[in-house]
N, C-alpha and C positions, 0 to 999 in steps of 0.2 A: 504494499500500500504506499502511495506517495504521501509525503508530509506536506500539509497545507497550513498556511497561517493567514488568518483573516482578522481585521479590525472589526470590533462589534459596533462601536460608535467612533466619531472622530476624536473623542477625548478619553474614552473609557473602554477597556476590555480588549483582549486578544484571544482569539480562539484557535487552537492548534489541533489538527487531526492527523492520525498516522503514526503516533508514538504510543506505546503501551508497555506496561510491565517494566521489566528490567531495562528497556531502552531509555527510560527516563533517568537512570542512574548513571548518568554521563556528566562529567564536570562541564562540558560544553553546553549541555541542555540546561543545567543549573545556571550557568552564566547567562544564557539567553533568557531564562525565566526571570532572573533578577533585573536584567535590562527591561524586560516587558513590564515588570511591576513598577519600575521607576517611570516608565513612559506612560502606562495606561491604568495602573492600579489593580487590575484583575487579569489573571491568565487562566484560561480554560483549556484543559486537555480533555477532549471528547473520548469517552469510552476507553480511558487509560487502563482500567482494570488492574490497579496496583494491589498487591497483597499488603498486609499490615507491615511486614518486614520491609517491603519496598517503600511504603509510605514513610517509614521512620528513616530509612537510608536516604531518600531524597530530601527529607527535612533536614537532615544533618549536613547535606551539601549546601543548604540555603542559610544555615546558621545554627545557633544553639537551641536545642529542643527543650521546651518547658513542659515537664510532666503535669498532668492535670491533678488538682488537689482531690478531686473526687470523680468517680464514674469511669475509671480506666478499664480498658478492655483486658480480659483475663490473658495473661501471658505477654501483654504488651503495655507496660506502665506508662509509656509516652503517648499512647493512643486513647482518646476519649470517645465513648459512644454517644451520639446525639439522637435521642428518640423520645417520644412521649409515652413509651411503653415502660411502666415501672418495673416489670420483670427483667428488663435489659439495662437499666441505668438507675442509679440512686438519684440522679439529677432530673429525672423525667418530670417531676412536679413543677419544676421552675421553667420549662421550655416554652410555655405559653407566652412568657415575657419577650421571647425572641421574635414575636410577631410585630414588635415595635422596632423602629429604627434604633440602632445602637452600635457601639464599637466595644470590643472585649477589653477588660482591664481598665474600665473608666475610673475606678477608684485606686488605681496604682499610680506611683510617681512615673514609672517607666512602663507604659503598656507594651504588650507583645507587638512585634513588628509585622509579622506575617502569620496567616492562618491557612492551613491546607485542609480541605474537606473533600471527602470522596464518598460517593453513593454506593452503599452496599444493597439497599432496597429503596425503591421509590414509591411515592404515593401515586394515586390515580389521578387522571385529568391534570388540572393545574394546581392541585393542592401541593403545598410544600415547595413551590418554586422559591428561589432565593433572589432577592433584589439588592443591588449595590448602588449607593449614592456617592458621587465623587465630591467630597467636601474641599478638596483643593480647587477644583474648577468652579464650585459654587462660590467660594470666597473671592476668587479672581474676577468673577462676573459682577460682584457687587459694585454699585456706584461708589466713587471715591468718598463722597460725603458719608455714606453708610459705613465704610471702612474706618473713617476717622472717628465716628460715634462709637464703634465697637472697641476701639483701642483702650486698653485698661480695664475692660469689663471682666468680671470674674464670676464663675458659676460653680455651685456646689453639686457634685455628682454623688449619688448613693444608690446602693442596691435597693433600698426601701422605695425610692422614687420609681424604679422600674417595676417593682412588685405591686405598687399601689395602682398602676395602670390596669393590672389583671384582677387584683383583689382590693377593691376601694374601701372595703369595710373589714379590715383584718381583726382577729381577736387580739387581746393584749399579748398573748403568748406568741402569736405569729409576728406581730410587730416587733417584739423584743428580739426575736431570733434574727429578723432582718437588720435590726439596728446593731447587732453584734459585729457586723461587717462595717468597719470604719468608712465614713464618707471622705471625700477628697475635694478640695477647692482647686479649680483650674482656671487659667485664662480662657475666655471664650474664643479667642484666636490663638492658635499655636504657631509661634514664630520658630521655624526650623533653622538649624545651623546652616543648611544649604541655601537659605534665603526664601524657601517656600513657605506659605502660610495656609492654614486650613481651619475650618470651623469645628470646634468641639461641641457637638450636639448629641441628641439621642435621648432614649428613654431614661437614662440615669440622671440627666440634667434636671434637678428639681427646683432650684431657686437661683436667682441672680443676686449677688452680694450687694447689699445696700439699696435694693429696690423693693417696693411693696410687692407682695405676692402676685397680685393680679397683673401689675405692670411687667414684672419679670417673666411670668408665664406667657404673657402676650408676645414679648420679645422672642422668647425661645420658640414658641409655636410659629411665629412668622418666619423666622430664619430656617426652621426645619421644613416648612412648606416651600420656601425658596430652594433649599438644597435638594428637595425631592421632585423638582420639576423634571419632565421627561428628558430634557437635554443633558441632565447630569446623572441619569439612572440607567443601569443595565439590568435586565431581568433574565435570569438563567433558568431555563426549563430542563430539569434533570433527566438524564438517561442513566440507567444502571451502569456503574463503572466510571462515570465522569469524575474527574479531579479538578477542583477549582482552588486557585491560590489567589489570595488578595492581600493588599497593603491594609492591615487592620487599623493603622493610624490615620490613613487618608481616605478610607471608604467607610461610610456607614453601611450596615447591612441589616436585612431582616428576612425572616422566613415568611412566606405567605401561609395563612392558617391551614393546619391539618389536624385531624382529630386524635384523641388519645388511643384509638384503636387502629390508627393508620399503620401500615407496614413500613413507613419511611424510617430508614436507619442510615445514619452517616457516621463515618469514622473521621475523627479530627486530630491534627497535631498543631501545635503553636510554636512559633520561633520567637525567642527572646528579643525584646527591644534593645536599642542601644542609645537612645536619646530621651532624656527627661523632658516632660512637658514644661514649656516655659514661654 
């Protein structure tokens, strides 16, 4: 099979067909992947059909693999199962929150840099598609006066904020368990050492520092609506065996809703970040 490479949109996403399994474990492929992530934020390998051993090996070519705190696949401590089936993952109860735009590690000083996700089983129809919103491009497209207004604005990110979207009336015990995960204050605009800037938004963004709740919520919702415009978004319809890799720090992502009894099962690895949010 010949190898084809196609841009998904002018700004976001590169889709590659014709590579599978051990063929991806080539330093040249890893270098091309890193270049594609820098250029477009999302790299899609159609029907790559990597095993868990190959997924981990490829991840190590891209950087330092971060083992998940919970929900690791048996025999592969670096790999996490992503499912709503509680018999397959201890994290299943929290997956509904991923239906909202977010980035992983929002309460960390240094979020994971890249995420690799491969489809073991897929849902039917359009259930469980994944969307990516390019928050580099969204920031770049803001009017200059808006960029000036956002300079210096800080936002509190918390696990509780994301869970409140799913469970708006938690019990005291539930809320206490959420609050055990420390919140983190970040700038609304991340200034990278490379000179690039991106918006730090998503379901974990709960309040704007120094602004009344209603005013802060309005600002965050307005910017999220801006970042989720079609020109900044790529939607991936999964096929079994697909492997998608994305820049976790520059792409918001969300899963489109799928049910608790869905067969959808993904295996994920994460690559450690190398730059603190500032």
